[in-house]
Backbone bond lengths (Angstrom), bond angles and torsions (degrees), N, CA, C in turn:
res aa  C-N    CA-C-N  psi(-1)  N-CA   C-N-CA  omega(-1)  CA-C   N-CA-C  phi
1 M - - - 1.453 - - 1.525 110.78 -
2 D 1.345 117.69 -38.37 1.466 120.64 -179.46 1.523 111.35 -60.90
3 L 1.325 117.01 -42.65 1.461 121.20 178.85 1.525 110.47 -64.87
4 L 1.303 117.00 -41.32 1.457 121.85 177.94 1.532 111.01 -58.68
5 I 1.321 116.86 -47.10 1.469 121.33 -179.25 1.529 110.33 -65.16
6 E 1.329 116.85 -43.22 1.478 120.44 178.11 1.524 110.81 -59.32
7 Q 1.319 117.23 -45.18 1.461 120.60 179.78 1.528 111.42 -65.24
8 A 1.320 117.19 -37.95 1.469 120.50 -179.26 1.527 111.35 -64.34
9 V 1.341 117.87 -48.08 1.472 118.98 -178.50 1.527 111.02 -65.23
10 N 1.321 116.81 -39.82 1.470 119.51 179.68 1.521 112.00 -68.56
11 L 1.320 117.68 -39.48 1.459 121.27 178.60 1.524 111.06 -62.65
12 I 1.321 117.25 -46.05 1.470 120.43 179.99 1.527 110.56 -64.76
13 A 1.328 117.25 -45.03 1.471 120.53 -179.50 1.527 111.32 -63.13
14 N 1.321 116.53 -46.40 1.466 120.00 -176.26 1.522 113.07 -73.29
15 T 1.315 117.73 -37.76 1.465 120.94 -178.26 1.526 111.37 -67.86
16 F 1.327 116.88 -40.92 1.460 120.22 -174.56 1.525 113.47 -104.76
17 G 1.325 117.46 -4.84 1.457 120.71 177.57 1.519 114.68 71.01
18 Y 1.312 117.30 31.86 1.462 120.09 179.48 1.529 110.23 -78.85
19 Y 1.305 114.66 151.93 1.464 123.64 -177.54 1.522 111.93 -68.04
20 F 1.329 116.51 -39.93 1.455 121.04 -175.41 1.520 108.77 -152.58
21 V 1.341 116.28 136.38 1.461 122.11 175.94 1.522 107.11 -136.83
22 A 1.331 116.02 135.13 1.464 120.55 -179.27 1.520 109.84 -142.86
23 I 1.324 114.54 154.12 1.458 121.02 172.92 1.518 108.02 -121.90
24 F 1.327 114.22 128.78 1.460 122.81 175.88 1.525 107.61 -113.23
25 L 1.328 116.62 139.63 1.463 121.02 174.44 1.522 109.24 -119.41
26 V 1.316 115.38 142.28 1.453 120.71 178.32 1.530 107.28 -66.55
27 A 1.338 116.00 118.77 1.463 121.33 -176.79 1.518 110.87 -86.64
28 D 1.279 117.17 -37.03 1.461 124.26 174.34 1.528 104.86 -158.97
29 D 1.267 118.14 -162.93 1.466 119.20 -177.61 1.520 113.48 -78.53
30 R 1.342 116.99 2.52 1.470 119.51 -176.94 1.516 114.55 -115.79
31 W 1.342 119.19 -20.24 1.461 120.85 -171.64 1.525 112.66 -136.54
32 A 1.332 114.62 151.21 1.461 122.60 165.58 1.526 104.98 -112.31
33 Q 1.321 116.45 115.53 1.466 123.11 -174.52 1.529 109.65 -94.08
34 L 1.332 116.85 131.85 1.461 120.81 174.36 1.518 108.57 -65.80
35 K 1.326 116.92 126.59 1.466 121.23 179.08 1.519 110.88 -101.61
36 D 1.325 117.04 -37.60 1.465 120.35 175.51 1.519 108.59 -162.61
37 A 1.336 114.67 154.65 1.458 120.88 179.42 1.520 108.57 -157.60
38 T 1.309 115.33 159.77 1.457 120.82 -176.15 1.527 112.07 -89.70
39 G 1.325 114.86 159.80 1.452 122.53 172.09 1.520 114.69 73.18
40 S 1.336 113.80 -177.96 1.463 119.71 -179.44 1.527 111.33 -67.61
41 A 1.327 116.87 -33.98 1.472 119.61 176.24 1.521 109.80 -61.78
42 G 1.328 116.75 -41.32 1.453 120.89 178.38 1.514 112.03 -62.63
43 E 1.331 116.99 -40.56 1.471 121.00 178.58 1.533 110.74 -63.10
44 I 1.330 115.66 -43.92 1.470 119.90 179.30 1.525 110.00 -63.65
45 M 1.310 116.79 -44.81 1.459 120.83 -178.93 1.529 111.18 -63.72
46 K 1.332 117.37 -39.59 1.478 120.14 177.66 1.521 110.37 -65.29
47 T 1.333 116.87 -42.33 1.460 120.93 179.24 1.522 110.76 -60.86
48 R 1.318 116.05 -38.54 1.474 121.25 -179.95 1.525 112.75 -82.43
49 R 1.332 117.07 0.88 1.464 122.40 -178.42 1.533 110.89 54.02
50 Y 1.310 113.96 51.35 1.458 122.52 -176.59 1.527 111.00 -59.50
51 R 1.310 115.65 136.41 1.452 121.41 176.93 1.519 109.22 -147.60
52 V 1.317 114.21 160.21 1.457 121.45 -177.50 1.528 107.60 -120.94
53 P 1.328 117.01 130.56 1.471 117.89 177.37 1.527 110.57 -69.13
54 L 1.315 115.65 135.30 1.463 119.68 175.14 1.528 107.36 -77.38
55 G 1.311 114.98 143.38 1.455 119.13 179.62 1.514 113.38 97.09
56 D 1.350 118.41 -4.56 1.462 118.16 175.54 1.530 109.01 -88.66
57 N 1.328 117.54 -171.38 1.461 119.63 -176.08 1.526 113.03 -97.72
58 S 1.342 117.90 17.01 1.468 120.08 178.53 1.523 110.31 -69.55
59 L 1.316 115.73 158.02 1.460 120.09 177.04 1.527 111.11 -61.38
60 I 1.327 116.45 -38.32 1.466 120.93 -178.84 1.521 110.29 -64.00
61 S 1.310 116.58 -51.47 1.463 120.93 -179.93 1.519 111.28 -61.20
62 T 1.312 117.06 -41.74 1.463 121.22 -178.93 1.520 111.53 -66.87
63 A 1.325 117.75 -41.11 1.469 121.30 178.53 1.524 110.63 -62.63
64 I 1.328 116.73 -41.36 1.465 120.76 179.71 1.528 110.39 -66.59
65 A 1.325 117.01 -45.27 1.463 120.96 -177.73 1.533 112.41 -68.55
66 S 1.323 116.63 -41.51 1.467 120.25 -175.05 1.527 113.57 -87.89
67 K 1.344 116.67 -15.87 1.473 122.63 -175.97 1.522 111.05 60.85
68 E 1.341 115.40 31.37 1.464 121.43 179.46 1.516 109.29 -135.71
69 A 1.331 115.84 149.73 1.464 121.17 177.46 1.521 109.92 -60.58
70 Q 1.316 115.75 142.43 1.462 122.86 176.46 1.526 107.69 -119.23
71 I 1.318 116.62 131.86 1.464 120.52 -174.02 1.521 110.08 -127.23
72 A 1.330 115.23 135.01 1.464 122.23 169.82 1.525 105.47 -119.75
73 L 1.328 117.02 105.52 1.462 120.76 -176.16 1.518 112.69 -81.26
74 D 1.330 116.92 -20.81 1.462 120.95 176.82 1.522 107.38 -139.47
75 V 1.330 115.37 91.97 1.468 120.72 -176.48 1.522 110.84 -61.33
76 G 1.329 117.36 -28.09 1.457 120.22 177.29 1.514 111.94 -58.39
77 E 1.323 118.06 -40.82 1.459 122.48 179.12 1.529 112.16 -80.73
78 E 1.320 116.14 -28.29 1.467 120.71 -176.47 1.527 110.71 -110.82
79 R 1.314 116.26 34.80 1.458 122.47 -173.08 1.528 113.59 -54.06
80 S 1.314 118.15 -34.02 1.467 120.26 -178.15 1.529 112.14 -66.82
81 L 1.321 117.34 -22.78 1.463 119.98 -178.11 1.520 113.28 -80.64
82 S 1.328 118.01 -35.93 1.450 117.40 -168.18 1.525 115.59 -143.15
83 Y 1.298 120.18 7.18 1.462 120.18 -176.00 1.521 111.28 -68.85
84 N 1.329 114.95 131.72 1.460 122.74 175.61 1.526 106.57 -130.14
85 P 1.333 119.14 120.48 1.464 120.92 -177.36 1.531 113.35 -61.42
86 L 1.333 117.88 -19.50 1.462 120.80 176.33 1.529 111.86 -76.88
87 L 1.336 116.67 -12.84 1.462 122.00 -177.63 1.527 110.10 -126.71
88 P 1.330 117.28 64.29 1.467 120.29 -173.11 1.528 114.62 -69.10
89 Q 1.326 117.90 -18.35 1.469 119.81 -177.60 1.527 113.58 -89.76
90 T 1.311 117.35 -1.21 1.468 120.04 179.70 1.523 109.88 -64.11
91 R 1.342 115.00 127.99 1.462 120.74 176.92 1.524 111.55 -117.45
92 S 1.341 116.70 -26.59 1.464 119.90 174.46 1.522 108.71 -145.25
93 E 1.337 113.90 154.65 1.460 119.55 -173.54 1.521 109.54 -148.80
94 V 1.325 115.40 143.73 1.455 121.32 172.07 1.530 107.37 -132.50
95 V 1.316 115.68 135.36 1.467 121.75 177.80 1.528 106.93 -121.85
96 L 1.334 114.88 124.98 1.463 121.19 -175.95 1.521 110.20 -115.91
97 P 1.323 117.78 135.27 1.469 119.87 -179.60 1.531 110.72 -71.69
98 L 1.323 114.99 146.16 1.464 122.14 172.14 1.523 105.93 -99.64
99 I 1.331 115.69 109.19 1.461 120.68 -170.75 1.529 110.82 -117.07
100 I 1.332 114.87 133.74 1.468 122.96 172.73 1.524 106.54 -123.80
101 G 1.317 116.53 112.47 1.471 119.86 -177.32 1.506 110.22 60.89
102 D 1.328 116.42 -117.98 1.464 119.96 178.72 1.529 111.76 -105.10
103 R 1.343 117.49 7.42 1.469 122.20 -179.57 1.525 110.56 -104.24
104 T 1.310 115.77 139.02 1.462 121.06 171.24 1.520 107.00 -99.90
105 I 1.329 116.38 117.59 1.462 120.29 -175.39 1.528 112.81 -96.65
106 G 1.327 116.87 -7.75 1.458 118.95 -179.75 1.513 111.25 168.68
107 A 1.347 114.42 -156.06 1.463 119.91 -177.83 1.518 110.71 -150.78
108 L 1.324 115.14 148.59 1.459 123.69 172.88 1.524 106.49 -104.50
109 D 1.327 116.93 120.82 1.468 123.14 -178.18 1.525 108.22 -108.04
110 V 1.337 116.62 122.28 1.463 122.02 -178.85 1.528 108.09 -125.23
111 Q 1.344 115.73 127.97 1.464 120.19 -178.23 1.524 110.51 -125.93
112 S 1.330 114.80 147.86 1.462 121.91 -178.12 1.527 110.23 -128.86
113 I 1.322 115.52 155.83 1.469 120.78 176.68 1.529 111.04 -86.29
114 R 1.327 117.54 -4.08 1.466 121.88 179.89 1.530 110.33 -104.52
115 E 1.321 115.68 137.64 1.469 120.23 175.11 1.520 109.48 -68.90
116 A 1.319 115.56 148.89 1.468 122.73 176.52 1.534 111.80 53.08
117 E 1.304 116.29 38.48 1.468 122.29 -177.00 1.528 112.58 -68.61
118 F 1.299 117.53 -32.83 1.459 120.53 -167.87 1.527 111.77 -103.32
119 N 1.339 115.73 114.93 1.462 120.14 174.56 1.530 108.73 -101.50
120 S 1.310 117.25 -178.68 1.469 120.45 -175.45 1.529 111.98 -63.33
121 D 1.325 118.14 -34.29 1.470 120.45 177.06 1.529 111.06 -66.52
122 D 1.334 116.22 -41.68 1.467 120.31 178.05 1.529 110.28 -61.69
123 V 1.325 115.70 -44.39 1.467 120.33 -179.33 1.525 109.95 -63.27
124 A 1.327 117.58 -42.58 1.471 120.68 179.52 1.532 110.54 -63.64
125 T 1.323 117.05 -42.58 1.465 121.24 179.05 1.523 110.66 -64.21
126 L 1.325 116.03 -47.12 1.470 119.85 -179.84 1.531 111.69 -66.32
127 Q 1.339 117.67 -35.09 1.463 119.47 177.42 1.523 110.38 -66.49
128 G 1.333 116.75 -37.82 1.466 119.90 175.21 1.519 111.12 -60.59
129 M 1.329 116.27 -41.99 1.473 120.14 176.58 1.520 110.88 -65.77
130 A 1.321 116.47 -42.17 1.470 120.32 178.98 1.526 110.45 -60.33
131 N 1.336 116.79 -39.59 1.465 120.28 178.15 1.527 111.05 -63.28
132 Q 1.329 116.62 -42.01 1.468 120.46 178.64 1.528 111.23 -66.88
133 V 1.331 116.41 -39.88 1.467 120.60 177.39 1.534 109.75 -63.29
134 A 1.322 116.94 -42.11 1.468 120.52 179.38 1.524 110.79 -60.63
135 I 1.326 116.95 -43.60 1.464 121.06 178.73 1.531 110.14 -63.31
136 A 1.327 116.72 -44.32 1.467 120.37 179.96 1.532 111.31 -63.85
137 I 1.327 116.82 -41.21 1.472 120.56 178.16 1.529 110.15 -63.89
138 E 1.316 117.24 -44.29 1.463 120.76 179.44 1.529 110.81 -63.61
139 N 1.336 116.85 -42.00 1.462 119.91 177.49 1.522 111.17 -62.91
140 A 1.320 117.23 -42.42 1.472 121.12 178.22 1.526 110.36 -63.52
141 R 1.324 116.85 -41.18 1.464 120.69 178.19 1.525 110.81 -63.22
142 L 1.335 116.40 -44.10 1.464 120.13 179.32 1.530 111.09 -65.53
143 F 1.328 116.45 -38.60 1.467 119.76 177.92 1.523 110.50 -63.77
144 E 1.342 117.21 -44.34 1.471 120.43 177.87 1.523 110.56 -62.15
145 Q 1.317 116.91 -40.68 1.462 121.50 179.09 1.533 110.29 -64.83
146 M 1.332 117.12 -42.87 1.455 121.26 178.21 1.529 110.61 -64.07
147 D 1.315 116.73 -42.62 1.464 121.43 178.85 1.533 110.59 -60.57
148 Q 1.316 116.48 -42.01 1.459 121.06 178.21 1.528 110.80 -65.24
149 T 1.323 117.34 -41.48 1.464 121.21 178.59 1.522 111.19 -64.07
150 V 1.327 117.29 -41.84 1.464 121.03 177.64 1.527 110.17 -61.68
151 E 1.321 117.72 -42.70 1.464 120.64 178.75 1.529 110.98 -64.38
152 E 1.317 117.31 -40.40 1.467 120.39 176.69 1.526 111.10 -62.51
153 L 1.335 117.24 -39.61 1.460 120.91 177.21 1.533 110.98 -65.14
154 R 1.326 116.62 -40.49 1.471 119.68 177.21 1.524 110.99 -61.13
155 Q 1.318 116.75 -45.51 1.462 120.57 179.21 1.522 110.79 -62.06
156 S 1.313 117.03 -43.40 1.458 121.56 178.71 1.524 110.48 -62.40
157 N 1.322 116.68 -43.03 1.458 121.13 178.69 1.531 110.86 -62.72
158 R 1.331 117.84 -42.53 1.468 121.42 177.50 1.525 110.85 -59.79
159 R 1.328 115.72 -46.70 1.469 119.22 179.00 1.526 111.04 -61.04
160 Y 1.321 117.46 -40.37 1.453 121.81 179.26 1.533 111.02 -63.60
161 V 1.317 116.61 -46.31 1.467 120.81 -179.50 1.523 110.66 -62.78
162 V 1.319 116.86 -46.45 1.468 120.58 178.98 1.524 110.27 -60.86
163 S 1.325 116.83 -45.37 1.457 121.19 -179.96 1.527 110.98 -62.64
164 T 1.310 117.02 -43.86 1.465 121.18 -179.50 1.521 111.28 -63.56
165 W 1.323 116.38 -45.79 1.470 119.51 179.90 1.530 111.06 -68.26
166 T 1.296 117.23 -36.27 1.471 120.10 177.53 1.520 109.95 -62.20
167 D 1.335 116.35 -46.05 1.466 120.23 177.68 1.520 111.28 -62.96
168 K 1.310 117.12 -41.28 1.465 121.62 -179.35 1.525 110.70 -63.75
169 L 1.343 116.45 -43.08 1.462 120.25 -177.91 1.527 112.17 -70.00
170 K 1.296 116.87 -28.63 1.468 120.73 179.43 1.520 111.94 -73.49
171 G 1.320 117.26 -34.38 1.449 120.41 -167.44 1.503 117.00 -95.12
172 A 1.283 121.29 -24.36 1.460 119.60 -171.66 1.518 110.93 -143.20
173 A 1.306 113.68 160.63 1.457 120.21 175.76 1.523 108.38 -78.40
174 L 1.302 115.61 145.20 1.456 120.58 176.59 1.521 108.02 -98.27
175 E 1.294 117.02 140.52 1.455 121.45 175.56 1.505 107.92 -116.24
176 F 1.335 115.51 141.66 1.447 118.78 175.30 1.523 108.62 -147.27
177 T 1.295 115.36 158.46 1.461 122.26 -177.72 1.513 108.84 -120.38
178 T 1.325 115.28 136.49 1.471 120.19 175.29 1.510 108.60 -124.54
179 K 1.296 116.54 156.80 1.463 121.50 178.82 1.531 109.46 -126.74
180 P 1.321 117.45 68.12 1.460 117.06 176.68 1.524 110.22 -76.89
181 S 1.292 117.33 135.63 1.471 125.37 174.98 1.517 112.52 50.71
182 G 1.304 119.01 40.70 1.445 121.82 175.23 1.513 114.90 78.49
183 R 1.279 119.33 -4.53 1.451 122.17 -179.63 1.533 109.35 -107.70
184 Q 1.311 118.80 134.40 1.452 122.25 -177.35 1.518 109.49 -90.90
185 T 1.333 115.37 132.78 1.451 121.73 179.19 1.516 108.25 -127.59
186 Q 1.339 116.36 137.46 1.456 120.14 177.61 1.520 107.52 -114.58
187 K 1.348 115.05 132.25 1.448 120.77 -179.68 1.524 109.76 -125.84
188 K 1.310 114.22 150.59 1.458 122.02 175.33 1.525 107.54 -115.70
189 V 1.287 116.94 135.06 1.470 122.07 179.87 1.513 108.40 -125.35
190 R 1.307 116.00 136.94 1.478 121.50 176.20 1.484 109.76 -108.61
């Protein structure tokens, strides 16, 4: 899943030339945790384990709560909503919810150095990408969960086999037949 998220943020940033792209996932009912982001600011934020409290007035929190895109077309005027000192060149920002069914699992944050960068077509295109990213993240999560369950079943099966053979070896004699040099011999072992 980590590789998938890294590729998604880099693909969106590089394809469209955006200043900053990040993916946040809801960690619990209180936080949206940064999972990956572009550039040196993204590296610093990942190192610091950057997260956003849910329920505040940030664009990220609002997008997750409302399940609707949040746009700041002039960050200079709306500085209280989205200003990050690590991203001083941001002039406009759009945050799109990552939705699976009726659950919002996170947000895609896209920032530009141009004011009023995002029009309705851009938002629709980015929301379509956010929907695809959400599906891919959910599929990766389910695959990891399935892989873990399969490993747990293997471990359980190993323990069962060992336990069964241990009980069998303790309780009864084993019989086996060999055929050395064309002659059949039967032996009993305790």
